[in-house]
Backbone bond lengths (Angstrom), bond angles and torsions (degrees), N, CA, C in turn:
res aa  C-N    CA-C-N  psi(-1)  N-CA   C-N-CA  omega(-1)  CA-C   N-CA-C  phi
1 M - - - 1.469 - - 1.520 109.60 -
2 E 1.330 115.87 131.50 1.459 120.51 -177.25 1.533 111.12 -70.72
3 S 1.306 115.29 136.41 1.467 120.39 179.31 1.523 110.20 -66.65
4 R 1.332 116.08 142.27 1.460 120.96 -179.08 1.510 112.43 -86.62
5 M 1.318 117.72 1.16 1.459 120.58 177.21 1.522 110.08 -153.15
6 L 1.324 115.12 155.78 1.457 120.33 176.61 1.521 109.68 -75.14
7 K 1.318 116.15 149.92 1.459 120.95 176.16 1.524 109.73 -80.12
8 P 1.336 118.34 158.26 1.465 120.87 -178.56 1.524 114.28 -51.98
9 N 1.334 117.46 -40.45 1.465 119.13 -178.45 1.527 112.43 -72.66
10 E 1.351 117.11 -17.34 1.459 121.08 178.84 1.530 111.95 -84.63
11 L 1.321 116.35 -18.70 1.463 120.19 -177.66 1.521 112.28 -67.16
12 C 1.320 116.49 -29.14 1.461 120.29 179.02 1.530 110.09 -64.66
13 D 1.317 117.08 -42.85 1.457 120.89 177.61 1.529 110.90 -64.89
14 A 1.328 116.15 -37.84 1.467 120.15 178.07 1.528 110.56 -63.89
15 S 1.335 116.56 -39.22 1.461 121.00 179.12 1.525 111.12 -67.76
16 I 1.315 116.73 -37.12 1.469 120.97 177.46 1.523 109.84 -62.74
17 G 1.330 115.86 -46.22 1.460 120.13 179.31 1.518 112.00 -62.51
18 A 1.339 116.72 -42.92 1.465 120.83 -179.79 1.524 110.87 -64.26
19 G 1.339 116.76 -41.84 1.460 120.46 179.68 1.518 112.26 -65.20
20 C 1.325 116.70 -38.56 1.472 120.50 177.64 1.522 110.85 -64.04
21 N 1.324 116.91 -39.95 1.466 120.80 178.37 1.523 111.22 -65.03
22 K 1.320 117.30 -37.99 1.458 121.13 177.61 1.527 111.05 -63.42
23 A 1.341 115.89 -39.79 1.462 120.70 -179.46 1.527 112.13 -66.71
24 K 1.330 117.30 -23.21 1.462 122.04 -178.12 1.531 113.35 -86.35
25 L 1.326 117.75 -11.01 1.459 120.89 -179.10 1.523 110.99 -62.73
26 T 1.333 116.62 143.80 1.461 120.12 174.93 1.528 109.18 -73.22
27 V 1.308 116.48 167.54 1.468 120.57 178.20 1.524 110.36 -60.28
28 L 1.332 116.70 -43.84 1.469 120.25 -179.64 1.524 110.96 -61.66
29 Q 1.326 117.12 -46.14 1.467 120.51 178.23 1.521 111.32 -59.94
30 T 1.326 116.37 -43.20 1.464 121.23 -178.16 1.520 110.83 -64.92
31 V 1.328 116.89 -41.46 1.466 120.82 179.65 1.527 110.76 -65.33
32 V 1.318 116.93 -48.81 1.468 120.88 -177.97 1.528 110.81 -62.27
33 L 1.327 116.30 -47.40 1.463 119.86 -179.14 1.532 111.61 -69.01
34 G 1.334 117.08 -29.87 1.459 120.58 176.00 1.517 111.71 -68.94
35 I 1.325 116.98 -40.81 1.466 120.97 177.13 1.527 109.81 -62.71
36 M 1.331 116.07 -42.96 1.462 119.82 179.41 1.529 111.54 -60.73
37 A 1.334 116.64 -42.29 1.470 119.73 179.55 1.524 110.81 -62.97
38 G 1.337 116.91 -42.50 1.457 120.12 177.55 1.516 111.69 -60.19
39 M 1.324 116.27 -39.43 1.462 121.15 178.17 1.529 111.25 -66.07
40 F 1.336 116.59 -43.06 1.468 120.02 -178.36 1.525 111.40 -62.81
41 I 1.335 116.02 -46.55 1.469 119.81 -179.53 1.526 110.51 -64.86
42 A 1.325 116.68 -39.86 1.469 120.85 179.10 1.528 111.50 -64.42
43 L 1.322 116.89 -39.93 1.466 119.83 178.30 1.530 110.83 -63.87
44 G 1.335 116.32 -39.46 1.456 119.47 175.59 1.518 111.43 -62.20
45 G 1.347 115.96 -40.99 1.456 120.54 178.26 1.518 112.58 -65.67
46 A 1.328 116.50 -42.15 1.463 120.59 179.64 1.524 111.33 -63.64
47 A 1.330 116.15 -45.77 1.472 120.27 -179.09 1.522 111.72 -65.38
48 S 1.327 116.66 -39.19 1.468 119.34 -179.43 1.525 111.21 -65.22
49 A 1.343 116.62 -35.43 1.465 120.38 178.30 1.523 111.03 -69.87
50 V 1.325 117.08 -41.22 1.463 121.17 178.73 1.533 110.25 -60.72
51 A 1.309 116.59 -43.83 1.462 120.85 -175.63 1.527 113.56 -71.60
52 S 1.327 117.04 -29.32 1.467 119.66 -171.32 1.525 114.79 -107.52
53 H 1.325 119.37 -11.16 1.475 120.38 -167.93 1.523 114.10 -66.14
54 S 1.328 118.13 -26.07 1.465 119.48 -176.55 1.531 113.56 -102.20
55 I 1.341 116.94 7.86 1.467 120.80 179.57 1.524 109.02 -86.00
56 A 1.318 116.26 122.32 1.464 120.74 -174.59 1.522 112.78 -71.64
57 D 1.325 117.34 -39.51 1.457 120.74 -178.75 1.529 109.72 -72.06
58 A 1.324 117.71 119.45 1.465 122.19 -174.66 1.523 112.44 -61.89
59 G 1.325 116.89 -42.55 1.462 120.61 -179.20 1.515 111.93 -64.17
60 L 1.332 116.07 -43.72 1.464 120.36 179.36 1.520 110.72 -66.19
61 A 1.337 116.26 -39.22 1.464 120.30 179.03 1.527 110.91 -61.77
62 K 1.329 115.99 -42.15 1.464 119.87 178.45 1.529 111.41 -64.89
63 F 1.330 115.86 -39.56 1.465 118.99 -179.73 1.525 111.18 -65.61
64 V 1.318 116.54 -44.13 1.468 120.52 179.19 1.524 110.17 -62.04
65 S 1.325 115.83 -44.65 1.461 120.07 177.25 1.524 110.92 -60.44
66 G 1.345 115.93 -43.83 1.459 120.70 179.96 1.513 113.12 -67.09
67 A 1.322 116.98 -27.82 1.459 120.56 -179.67 1.528 111.77 -73.33
68 I 1.325 116.96 -27.61 1.463 121.47 -175.34 1.524 113.13 -97.33
69 F 1.323 117.34 -36.54 1.460 121.39 -174.44 1.533 113.92 -56.32
70 P 1.348 120.98 -36.17 1.468 120.57 -178.41 1.526 114.90 -57.92
71 T 1.335 117.11 -13.71 1.463 120.41 177.45 1.525 111.07 -52.24
72 G 1.326 116.57 -37.12 1.462 120.86 -178.79 1.512 112.58 -60.20
73 L 1.341 117.14 -49.39 1.469 120.22 -179.53 1.525 110.83 -68.71
74 M 1.320 117.16 -34.68 1.463 119.56 176.99 1.524 110.60 -58.87
75 L 1.318 116.86 -44.17 1.464 121.02 178.90 1.528 110.91 -65.02
76 V 1.325 116.46 -38.57 1.467 120.71 179.94 1.519 110.95 -60.49
77 V 1.328 117.07 -48.97 1.465 119.93 -173.27 1.530 113.07 -81.68
78 I 1.328 117.77 -29.10 1.462 120.07 -177.53 1.528 111.53 -88.16
79 C 1.325 116.87 -44.86 1.472 120.04 -179.29 1.530 111.91 -83.10
80 G 1.335 116.02 -25.24 1.454 120.54 -179.87 1.513 112.22 97.86
81 A 1.323 117.45 117.02 1.457 123.34 177.14 1.518 108.41 -167.40
82 E 1.337 116.14 166.39 1.461 121.32 -178.08 1.528 110.04 -110.13
83 L 1.326 115.71 111.39 1.464 121.92 -177.59 1.519 109.64 -110.10
84 F 1.319 117.05 126.84 1.460 122.03 -176.15 1.519 112.52 -55.00
85 T 1.308 117.32 -46.87 1.460 119.88 -175.62 1.531 111.95 -65.20
86 G 1.324 116.97 -40.53 1.453 120.11 177.19 1.518 112.20 -68.28
87 N 1.338 115.79 -31.07 1.464 119.90 -178.98 1.522 113.15 -73.87
88 A 1.327 117.00 -2.65 1.470 120.13 170.88 1.530 110.02 -59.30
89 L 1.326 116.60 -23.31 1.463 121.10 -179.65 1.526 112.92 -74.23
90 M 1.320 117.35 -2.68 1.466 119.41 174.22 1.528 111.22 -65.94
91 I 1.321 116.87 -8.51 1.467 121.11 173.98 1.530 110.53 -61.47
92 V 1.339 116.94 -26.59 1.470 121.01 -176.36 1.533 111.51 -67.81
93 P 1.343 119.88 -53.70 1.474 118.13 176.05 1.527 112.84 -65.16
94 L 1.339 117.56 -25.58 1.463 120.10 175.49 1.523 109.86 -64.55
95 M 1.326 117.32 -46.17 1.462 121.16 179.34 1.525 111.44 -65.85
96 D 1.323 115.92 -27.85 1.461 120.47 179.16 1.541 112.03 -87.15
97 K 1.353 114.80 4.19 1.471 122.05 177.80 1.529 113.48 62.06
98 K 1.347 115.78 29.55 1.457 120.02 176.76 1.536 111.50 -92.25
99 I 1.322 116.76 -23.19 1.461 122.58 174.09 1.528 107.31 -134.95
100 N 1.344 117.15 170.07 1.459 119.71 179.20 1.524 110.68 -114.83
101 I 1.307 115.94 174.63 1.463 121.21 -175.60 1.521 111.93 -63.62
102 K 1.345 116.98 -30.68 1.468 120.01 178.19 1.522 110.99 -64.72
103 D 1.330 116.49 -36.58 1.464 120.59 178.36 1.523 110.70 -61.91
104 I 1.332 116.19 -42.56 1.462 120.18 -179.45 1.527 111.16 -67.85
105 I 1.322 116.86 -47.97 1.464 120.28 -178.08 1.526 110.36 -60.75
106 R 1.333 116.23 -43.54 1.473 120.81 178.46 1.522 110.65 -58.46
107 N 1.333 116.26 -48.42 1.458 120.66 -178.19 1.524 111.16 -65.26
108 W 1.311 117.04 -47.72 1.460 120.21 -177.00 1.524 112.30 -61.71
109 I 1.322 117.91 -42.78 1.469 120.44 -178.60 1.526 110.87 -65.28
110 I 1.334 116.33 -48.77 1.465 119.65 -178.40 1.525 110.78 -63.80
111 V 1.327 116.71 -46.58 1.463 121.00 -177.50 1.529 110.92 -64.70
112 Y 1.318 116.97 -40.05 1.468 120.32 -178.32 1.530 111.11 -59.17
113 F 1.306 116.28 -50.55 1.468 119.28 -177.53 1.528 111.90 -73.55
114 A 1.324 117.33 -29.81 1.459 120.16 174.68 1.525 110.18 -67.86
115 N 1.337 117.70 -41.18 1.465 121.54 174.66 1.523 110.77 -58.31
116 F 1.332 115.52 -40.30 1.471 119.87 179.81 1.533 110.35 -62.58
117 I 1.323 116.68 -44.33 1.462 120.54 179.51 1.530 110.73 -59.88
118 G 1.335 116.33 -46.96 1.457 120.06 179.80 1.517 112.78 -62.67
119 S 1.317 116.58 -40.07 1.467 121.34 -179.91 1.522 111.69 -65.74
120 V 1.325 116.25 -45.26 1.467 120.77 -179.62 1.525 110.77 -65.77
121 L 1.323 116.13 -38.12 1.470 119.85 178.52 1.522 111.04 -59.11
122 I 1.323 116.93 -46.06 1.464 119.87 179.09 1.524 111.15 -67.65
123 A 1.327 117.66 -39.68 1.472 120.60 177.99 1.526 110.30 -58.81
124 F 1.326 116.19 -43.32 1.474 121.14 179.58 1.525 110.93 -65.10
125 L 1.331 116.93 -46.21 1.461 120.75 -177.84 1.523 111.71 -66.62
126 V 1.328 116.95 -39.64 1.465 120.40 177.76 1.527 109.89 -63.55
127 F 1.326 116.69 -41.51 1.469 121.39 177.97 1.525 110.48 -62.70
128 K 1.324 116.53 -48.00 1.462 121.32 -177.74 1.528 111.71 -68.68
129 A 1.321 116.72 -26.92 1.469 120.70 179.19 1.529 112.14 -75.24
130 G 1.314 117.07 -7.32 1.459 121.01 177.60 1.513 115.23 83.30
131 V 1.332 115.98 13.24 1.473 119.82 -178.06 1.526 111.67 -63.17
132 F 1.335 117.01 -36.42 1.460 120.12 -177.68 1.526 112.75 -68.08
133 G 1.332 117.03 -12.31 1.464 120.72 179.09 1.507 113.44 -83.11
134 M 1.329 117.57 0.67 1.467 120.57 -179.96 1.526 111.50 -60.61
135 S 1.330 114.85 149.22 1.476 121.90 179.37 1.526 110.26 57.42
136 A 1.320 115.23 45.28 1.471 122.01 178.41 1.524 112.09 57.13
137 G 1.320 116.30 38.21 1.465 120.62 176.83 1.512 114.30 88.01
138 K 1.342 116.91 1.66 1.471 119.59 -179.33 1.521 111.02 -62.95
139 L 1.344 116.91 -40.09 1.459 119.90 179.83 1.519 110.78 -62.20
140 G 1.330 117.28 -40.23 1.463 120.64 177.39 1.510 111.63 -59.98
141 G 1.335 115.76 -39.49 1.465 119.93 177.47 1.518 111.85 -66.05
142 V 1.333 116.64 -39.36 1.467 120.90 178.21 1.527 110.24 -65.23
143 V 1.330 117.12 -41.12 1.466 121.63 179.12 1.528 110.50 -59.22
144 I 1.339 116.87 -44.02 1.466 121.08 178.65 1.522 110.67 -65.48
145 K 1.318 116.42 -42.12 1.473 120.52 -177.93 1.533 110.95 -65.43
146 V 1.337 116.82 -42.73 1.475 120.87 179.48 1.520 109.91 -62.97
147 A 1.335 116.35 -46.84 1.466 120.34 -178.79 1.525 111.28 -63.73
148 S 1.320 116.83 -41.27 1.460 121.28 -178.35 1.527 111.39 -67.99
149 T 1.325 116.75 -36.46 1.464 120.95 177.53 1.526 110.48 -65.17
150 K 1.327 116.56 -44.86 1.461 120.84 179.07 1.531 110.78 -63.13
151 A 1.321 116.21 -41.50 1.460 120.55 -177.27 1.523 113.34 -66.69
152 S 1.326 117.04 -21.98 1.464 120.89 -177.01 1.529 113.59 -99.91
153 L 1.330 117.57 5.48 1.468 119.81 -179.93 1.530 110.77 -65.21
154 P 1.324 118.86 137.76 1.468 120.82 173.31 1.522 110.25 -61.99
155 F 1.329 117.21 152.63 1.463 122.50 -175.19 1.525 112.09 -52.03
156 W 1.348 117.13 -52.97 1.455 119.94 -173.34 1.522 112.59 -71.60
157 T 1.330 117.08 -26.54 1.465 120.03 174.65 1.516 109.89 -67.47
158 A 1.333 116.30 -47.81 1.464 121.02 179.28 1.526 110.99 -63.74
159 F 1.332 116.35 -41.17 1.467 121.58 -178.41 1.528 110.65 -64.08
160 S 1.322 117.37 -47.73 1.467 121.63 -178.79 1.528 110.94 -64.91
161 S 1.331 115.58 -42.92 1.460 120.16 178.97 1.526 110.93 -62.63
162 A 1.327 116.37 -36.97 1.465 120.96 179.82 1.523 112.30 -68.85
163 I 1.329 116.73 -35.21 1.471 119.78 175.90 1.527 109.80 -60.19
164 L 1.324 115.94 -47.72 1.462 120.56 -179.71 1.526 111.08 -63.83
165 C 1.325 116.17 -37.83 1.462 120.63 179.91 1.522 111.21 -60.75
166 N 1.337 116.53 -53.63 1.463 117.30 -174.22 1.520 112.95 -78.65
167 L 1.313 117.15 -15.74 1.460 119.30 167.45 1.526 108.44 -58.24
168 L 1.332 116.44 -46.80 1.459 121.68 -179.22 1.520 112.51 -71.69
169 V 1.342 116.89 -42.23 1.466 120.35 -179.03 1.527 110.43 -62.50
170 C 1.327 116.78 -46.29 1.464 119.67 -178.22 1.528 112.12 -72.31
171 L 1.327 117.86 -28.55 1.461 119.37 171.27 1.531 110.08 -64.34
172 A 1.335 116.21 -38.08 1.467 119.99 176.88 1.523 110.21 -64.25
173 V 1.345 116.84 -47.71 1.466 121.30 179.80 1.525 110.38 -61.89
174 W 1.324 115.80 -43.10 1.471 122.01 179.21 1.528 109.92 -60.91
175 G 1.322 115.84 -47.83 1.456 120.72 -177.84 1.513 113.69 -69.01
176 I 1.331 116.97 -31.61 1.465 121.19 -179.90 1.528 110.67 -58.85
177 S 1.328 116.33 -32.68 1.470 120.03 179.18 1.524 111.87 -63.76
178 A 1.316 117.02 -20.86 1.468 120.42 -178.71 1.518 111.81 -72.22
179 A 1.344 116.06 -32.09 1.465 120.39 -175.69 1.525 111.10 -79.99
180 K 1.316 115.23 140.92 1.466 120.37 -179.94 1.527 112.39 -107.30
181 D 1.329 116.89 5.42 1.470 120.07 176.13 1.522 109.28 -137.09
182 V 1.334 115.84 163.63 1.465 120.97 -175.50 1.524 111.85 -63.61
183 A 1.319 116.70 -41.38 1.475 120.15 -179.06 1.523 110.69 -59.76
184 G 1.320 116.49 -41.59 1.461 120.19 178.96 1.512 112.01 -65.48
185 K 1.325 116.67 -40.96 1.464 120.39 179.13 1.525 111.30 -64.51
186 V 1.324 116.70 -40.17 1.466 120.95 178.39 1.524 110.67 -63.11
187 A 1.320 116.36 -44.76 1.470 120.38 -178.77 1.525 111.36 -63.00
188 I 1.326 116.40 -43.38 1.468 120.16 -178.84 1.525 111.06 -68.70
189 A 1.318 117.23 -35.11 1.469 120.69 179.92 1.526 111.44 -69.45
190 W 1.319 116.84 -36.48 1.459 121.04 -169.08 1.524 113.62 -66.67
191 F 1.306 117.74 -48.08 1.464 119.66 -170.28 1.535 114.23 -67.61
192 P 1.345 120.63 -51.33 1.471 118.95 -179.72 1.537 112.82 -62.99
193 I 1.345 116.64 -37.68 1.466 119.20 -179.84 1.525 110.18 -68.57
194 M 1.313 116.67 -39.27 1.463 120.12 176.18 1.525 110.28 -58.60
195 V 1.322 117.42 -42.38 1.462 121.58 -179.58 1.520 110.74 -60.86
196 F 1.341 117.66 -45.47 1.466 119.10 -177.80 1.523 111.59 -66.20
197 V 1.324 117.62 -35.82 1.468 120.11 179.41 1.523 110.70 -71.27
198 V 1.322 116.82 -44.97 1.470 120.44 179.73 1.532 110.96 -60.74
199 C 1.331 116.53 -37.43 1.469 120.53 179.60 1.536 112.50 -79.45
200 G 1.329 117.27 -12.79 1.456 120.36 177.91 1.515 114.49 77.33
201 F 1.331 117.45 27.63 1.460 120.69 179.78 1.540 110.72 -72.52
202 E 1.337 115.12 162.69 1.466 121.49 -170.69 1.537 112.88 -100.60
203 H 1.328 115.70 124.16 1.466 123.91 -178.34 1.523 107.82 -120.06
204 C 1.334 117.97 120.22 1.460 120.15 -170.78 1.531 113.11 -62.01
205 V 1.331 118.51 -38.51 1.468 119.63 -178.44 1.525 110.48 -73.29
206 A 1.322 117.54 -41.50 1.461 119.65 174.86 1.529 110.24 -59.99
207 N 1.339 116.00 -39.77 1.461 119.65 179.94 1.523 112.56 -68.31
208 M 1.331 117.17 -27.36 1.470 119.11 174.31 1.522 109.67 -58.03
209 Y 1.335 115.66 -36.41 1.469 119.69 176.11 1.522 111.47 -75.16
210 F 1.333 117.40 -54.42 1.464 120.58 -174.08 1.532 112.06 -59.40
211 L 1.322 116.57 -41.38 1.469 120.34 -177.55 1.528 111.93 -69.11
212 T 1.327 116.74 -45.17 1.475 118.66 -179.32 1.525 110.99 -73.60
213 A 1.334 116.91 -30.42 1.471 119.25 174.70 1.520 109.75 -61.92
214 G 1.337 116.14 -39.29 1.459 120.32 176.76 1.520 112.26 -63.53
215 M 1.342 115.94 -37.01 1.465 120.11 178.00 1.526 110.76 -65.19
216 F 1.323 116.88 -41.83 1.474 119.94 177.79 1.527 110.34 -67.05
217 A 1.320 116.78 -43.56 1.462 120.76 -176.60 1.523 112.64 -63.80
218 K 1.336 117.19 -33.31 1.467 119.21 -176.22 1.532 112.63 -70.79
219 S 1.333 116.19 -9.37 1.471 119.29 176.34 1.525 111.57 -74.71
220 N 1.331 116.90 -10.38 1.464 121.54 178.84 1.532 108.55 -104.04
221 P 1.331 118.26 114.46 1.474 121.78 -178.12 1.527 113.45 -56.19
222 A 1.337 116.67 -33.49 1.466 119.96 -178.94 1.528 110.43 -66.85
223 F 1.317 116.70 -37.08 1.470 120.16 178.70 1.533 110.47 -70.04
224 V 1.323 115.29 -38.82 1.471 119.93 178.63 1.525 109.67 -61.62
225 Q 1.329 115.80 -42.95 1.458 120.09 179.26 1.528 110.64 -65.01
226 A 1.325 116.02 -40.01 1.461 120.41 -179.79 1.528 111.82 -66.27
227 S 1.329 116.92 -26.35 1.468 120.38 -179.87 1.519 111.93 -69.24
228 G 1.322 116.67 -28.20 1.459 121.38 -179.49 1.518 113.55 73.86
229 L 1.329 117.78 12.62 1.466 121.64 -178.40 1.523 111.16 -95.65
230 S 1.311 115.51 147.11 1.454 120.17 174.11 1.521 108.70 -76.74
231 P 1.336 118.63 154.95 1.474 121.47 -174.30 1.527 114.72 -53.09
232 E 1.334 117.66 -38.14 1.465 120.24 -176.59 1.525 112.74 -71.49
233 K 1.323 117.34 -15.67 1.458 120.60 -179.23 1.528 113.51 -96.65
234 I 1.320 116.51 -5.36 1.458 120.72 -177.51 1.530 110.28 -81.80
235 I 1.293 116.42 141.38 1.459 123.65 -176.10 1.528 112.60 -53.57
236 N 1.331 114.99 144.02 1.463 121.61 172.44 1.529 108.90 -136.34
237 G 1.335 116.74 -178.27 1.458 120.48 -177.54 1.516 113.58 -59.21
238 A 1.328 116.53 -38.85 1.466 119.80 179.30 1.520 111.25 -64.64
239 G 1.327 116.38 -31.58 1.457 120.48 179.52 1.526 112.38 -65.86
240 I 1.339 116.29 -32.72 1.462 120.32 177.88 1.523 109.76 -63.56
241 I 1.326 116.37 -46.40 1.472 121.16 179.03 1.520 110.15 -65.44
242 N 1.339 116.16 -40.64 1.466 121.69 -179.84 1.521 111.39 -58.11
243 N 1.318 116.85 -32.47 1.462 120.47 179.49 1.521 112.48 -87.33
244 L 1.328 117.18 -46.92 1.461 119.72 -171.15 1.528 113.98 -67.84
245 I 1.316 118.33 -31.03 1.473 119.23 -179.90 1.533 111.66 -63.66
246 P 1.341 119.36 -57.02 1.474 117.80 -179.93 1.520 113.43 -67.22
247 V 1.328 117.06 -33.25 1.460 119.91 -178.74 1.531 110.68 -68.67
248 T 1.317 116.78 -41.12 1.464 120.53 178.25 1.526 110.50 -62.65
249 L 1.324 116.42 -46.32 1.470 120.40 179.49 1.528 111.12 -63.01
250 G 1.310 116.84 -42.61 1.457 120.91 179.26 1.518 111.76 -65.14
251 N 1.329 117.12 -39.56 1.461 120.65 177.45 1.522 111.59 -61.86
252 I 1.333 117.06 -38.66 1.470 120.47 178.07 1.525 110.34 -63.56
253 V 1.330 115.99 -45.22 1.472 120.02 179.67 1.533 110.51 -62.39
254 G 1.317 116.44 -47.59 1.462 120.45 -177.41 1.514 113.42 -62.28
255 G 1.343 116.71 -40.79 1.458 119.80 -177.72 1.507 113.83 -84.71
256 A 1.343 116.51 -50.16 1.468 120.26 -175.01 1.520 112.52 -71.49
257 L 1.318 117.09 -44.06 1.465 120.18 -175.08 1.524 113.53 -88.63
258 L 1.319 117.20 -50.16 1.465 119.24 -174.31 1.525 113.43 -75.50
259 V 1.335 117.12 -22.97 1.470 119.02 178.86 1.525 111.07 -110.63
260 G 1.344 117.19 -64.25 1.458 120.24 -175.76 1.514 114.28 -60.01
261 F 1.326 116.98 -54.87 1.461 121.99 -179.71 1.527 111.10 -60.28
262 T 1.321 116.34 -45.37 1.464 121.47 -176.48 1.523 111.77 -61.86
263 Y 1.322 116.73 -47.47 1.460 119.52 -178.22 1.526 111.83 -70.63
264 Y 1.340 116.76 -32.49 1.462 118.17 177.23 1.530 109.93 -64.45
265 V 1.311 116.47 -44.19 1.468 120.56 178.63 1.533 110.21 -62.11
266 A 1.324 116.46 -39.12 1.467 120.56 -177.28 1.522 112.73 -69.01
267 Y 1.332 117.09 -38.21 1.463 118.96 -169.86 1.528 115.82 -114.82
268 K 1.339 118.14 -19.52 1.469 118.87 -173.44 1.521 114.24 -122.41
269 Y 1.311 116.78 -29.22 1.466 119.85 -174.42 1.522 110.90 -70.86
270 N 1.334 115.60 129.14 1.463 122.00 178.98 1.528 108.16 -120.88
271 P 1.342 118.23 103.99 1.476 120.91 -176.26 1.522 113.11 -55.47
272 S 1.330 118.11 -38.17 1.463 120.25 -177.91 1.522 110.88 -68.36
273 T 1.338 117.13 -39.76 1.465 120.51 178.31 1.517 110.76 -65.83
274 A 1.342 115.54 -41.67 1.462 119.86 179.83 1.519 110.80 -63.15
275 K 1.346 115.92 -38.18 1.466 120.14 179.78 1.521 110.76 -67.51
276 E 1.341 116.93 -40.17 1.455 120.84 178.66 1.522 111.29 -64.32
277 S 1.351 116.04 -39.92 1.455 120.51 179.22 1.515 110.90 -64.02
278 A 1.345 116.03 -41.78 1.460 120.52 179.67 1.527 110.43 -64.31
279 T 1.341 116.39 -39.48 1.464 120.86 178.99 1.523 110.96 -64.83
280 S 1.329 116.32 -40.11 1.467 120.75 179.37 1.512 111.38 -63.85
281 V 1.351 115.55 -40.92 1.473 120.65 179.42 1.524 110.51 -63.24
282 E 1.331 115.54 -44.02 1.453 119.80 179.59 1.530 111.40 -62.97
283 G 1.349 115.39 -37.82 1.459 120.24 178.45 1.512 112.53 -64.83
284 L 1.331 116.31 -39.81 1.466 120.77 177.83 1.531 111.02 -65.35
285 K 1.347 115.55 -39.33 1.462 119.28 178.99 1.522 111.18 -64.80
286 A 1.337 115.55 -39.36 1.471 120.43 -178.70 1.531 111.49 -64.84
287 N 1.355 114.42 -35.33 1.472 118.72 179.56 1.519 111.38 -77.81
């Protein structure tokens, strides 16, 4: 009887294959799929805020938000899209010498900015659709407060939180490859993403939405008043950069090193083979 899921040692090969396919995408494909991923994550963020903003109990609000937000990653992996944080796992085919560093840098740069475009597009449309006016503008105030809080995080706080975030996101992406049906992929995606949202960890693509949504929301005086923040504490353009730099770096560390690198070493790395290869290279140089 055929197994309904891949074994842990088989997931590394699946990640290598997925990373190689990503490296083969054209620029147009990468841009389009990157925009779609940004939109999917932003929609998950928007829906989670709508569902949780009026819940008084903080723990319950976080749980409700965490229960809805994973929709974004589910759409990414099932419908197909290019997400920067998940693509941190391209470190695996790099270590296996199936792609080179230029392939990764090319993919990461294009996908990152495409994700940003998709996220901002949804933030703008949600703002224009009047969603932030829910509960007499309370949601708009919450959007500003969330964005302003993220923008004011100290570098090392944002960086550490981002490592933990993409550890969970990439574990979800890694585990999703194990499932051979949609129900299994949904189940595997839901739990790790819920954990990162409930804990309040920092995700650079989600923050592309939350931060720019806050910028749009602050253009409405009623939302600013509902936020209860003084003008100097409200998010600005510099705050977006202040957040995205450490969060992006932390996400790379959490996904590429703590998940991709670790699992490659556990299941694929052969010290004796690596030593033989190094010896052969040295011999060729000597000749």
